[in-house]
C-alpha positions in Angstrom: 0.0 -0.2 -0.1 1.3 3.3 -1.0 0.2 7.3 0.0 -0.7 9.4 -3.0 -0.7 13.0 -3.1 -1.6 15.5 -5.4 1.8 16.7 -7.4 1.6 20.1 -9.2 4.1 22.8 -10.2 4.2 25.4 -13.0 6.0 26.6 -15.6 6.8 30.2 -17.1 9.2 32.8 -18.9 10.2 34.0 -15.3 10.1 30.2 -13.6 10.7 28.4 -15.8 12.4 25.1 -14.3 11.1 23.2 -11.5 12.8 19.8 -9.4 11.6 17.1 -8.2 13.3 15.4 -6.0 12.2 13.6 -3.0 15.3 12.9 -1.6 16.6 16.5 -1.2 18.5 17.5 1.8 18.6 13.8 3.0 22.0 11.7 3.6 21.1 8.6 2.5 18.9 7.8 -1.4 18.9 4.0 -0.5 16.4 4.7 1.8 13.9 2.2 2.6 10.4 4.3 1.4 10.2 4.4 -2.3 9.1 7.1 -3.7 7.9 7.8 -7.5 6.3 10.7 -9.9 3.2 9.8 -12.0 3.1 12.9 -14.8 -0.3 12.6 -15.4 -1.3 15.8 -17.6 0.4 19.3 -19.2 -2.5 21.7 -19.6 -1.4 25.3 -21.3 -2.8 28.0 -19.2 -5.7 30.4 -20.4 -3.4 33.5 -20.1 -0.9 32.1 -22.7 0.1 34.0 -25.5 -1.5 33.2 -28.8 1.1 32.2 -32.0 3.4 30.5 -29.2 5.4 27.1 -28.9 5.1 26.1 -25.8 7.8 22.7 -25.2 8.5 21.1 -21.7 11.7 19.2 -21.0 12.5 16.7 -18.8 16.0 16.2 -17.3 16.2 12.7 -15.0 19.3 9.9 -14.8 18.5 6.8 -17.1 19.9 3.4 -15.8 23.3 4.6 -17.8 23.4 8.1 -17.6 21.4 11.4 -17.4 18.9 12.1 -19.9 17.1 15.5 -21.5 14.1 14.9 -23.6 10.7 16.9 -24.6 7.6 15.5 -23.0 5.4 18.1 -24.6 4.3 20.7 -27.0 1.7 23.0 -26.4 0.2 26.0 -28.6 -2.8 28.0 -28.1 -5.5 26.9 -30.9 -3.8 23.9 -31.7 -3.3 21.7 -28.2 -3.9 22.9 -24.9 -3.3 19.8 -22.7 -1.6 16.8 -23.3 -3.0 13.4 -21.2 0.1 11.0 -20.6 1.4 8.4 -17.9 4.6 9.1 -17.4 7.1 7.8 -14.3 10.1 8.7 -12.3 11.7 7.3 -9.3 14.8 9.8 -10.1 14.7 13.5 -9.1 13.2 15.3 -12.0 13.9 18.9 -13.6 10.8 19.9 -15.7 12.3 23.0 -17.9 10.5 25.2 -20.0 12.8 25.6 -22.6 10.3 27.2 -25.7 7.4 30.2 -25.0 6.3 32.1 -21.8 4.2 29.9 -20.9 2.4 29.2 -18.3 2.6 25.4 -18.4 0.9 23.5 -15.4 2.1 20.0 -15.2 -0.4 17.7 -12.8 0.3 14.3 -11.3 0.7 12.1 -8.0 3.7 11.7 -5.7 3.3 8.2 -4.7 5.1 7.2 -1.3 6.1 3.8 -0.2 4.9 1.0 -1.6 2.8 0.9 -4.8 -0.6 -0.6 -5.4 0.8 -1.8 -8.9 4.0 -3.9 -7.2 3.2 -7.4 -7.6 1.1 -7.2 -10.9 3.6 -7.4 -13.9 3.8 -10.1 -15.5 1.0 -11.7 -13.4 2.6 -12.3 -10.6 0.7 -14.1 -8.3 -0.5 -16.4 -10.9 0.3 -19.5 -12.0 2.9 -19.6 -14.4 5.0 -22.5 -16.5 8.4 -21.4 -17.8 9.6 -22.8 -21.0 13.5 -23.5 -22.3 14.4 -19.7 -23.4 13.4 -18.0 -20.5 9.9 -17.0 -20.9 6.7 -17.6 -19.1 2.9 -18.5 -20.8 -0.2 -17.5 -18.9 -2.3 -20.7 -18.5 -5.6 -18.2 -17.6 -5.2 -16.8 -21.3 -6.2 -19.2 -24.4 -4.2 -17.4 -26.4 -0.9 -18.8 -24.2 0.8 -14.8 -24.4 4.2 -15.0 -23.7 5.8 -13.1 -20.9 9.1 -11.7 -20.8 11.2 -12.5 -17.8 13.4 -9.6 -16.5 16.1 -9.8 -14.2 17.3 -9.3 -10.6 20.2 -7.3 -10.9 21.2 -5.1 -13.4 25.2 -4.6 -15.1 26.1 -0.8 -16.0 28.7 -0.7 -18.2 32.0 -1.6 -16.8 30.7 -4.4 -14.7 29.2 -2.5 -11.7 25.9 -4.6 -10.7 23.0 -3.0 -8.9 20.1 -5.1 -7.6 16.4 -3.9 -9.6 13.4 -3.0 -6.6 
C-alpha cells in the first residue's frame, strides 16, 4: 500500500525550471521508502500568448546516464493539454525550453510500496517457464508470452545493482 499525494507545478517564462527531488536534503538516497512521481497532464494556461509554442523538457537519470528530452509541445489554438502517464523514480527537472507559458504539470507523488507492485507479468498467477526463459500464462486461451527480467542490472563496466 502506498500514500498518494497530488503533485502540481507551474512553469513560466520568469520561472522556467522546477525540480522534483524526494531525497533533497537526505543523506541516504537508498531509503527504505520508495518515491515515485507519476505525471498525468501538461496544461497550457488560459493566459498563454497566441502564436507561441511552449515546449516542456525533462532532465532525469536513466540507468546509464542523464537524459534530456521534450515531453510536450503546447500551443494556443492547436493543443492546450496533453494527457500522459510518465513515471519517474529519480529526481527530475522540468524546464520550459520554449515559450512563456504558463504550463501547469499535474500528477501524483507516490510514497511507499506501490499498489501496482506484484501485478507485473502476472505475479501471483500460476505460470510455466519454457526453455528460453519466457513464461506462458495458463489463464489465457492464447498462451501469450511474457518476458522475464533479471533481478540485477549490470551497468557498463561490470557494476551491478539490484532491481527494486
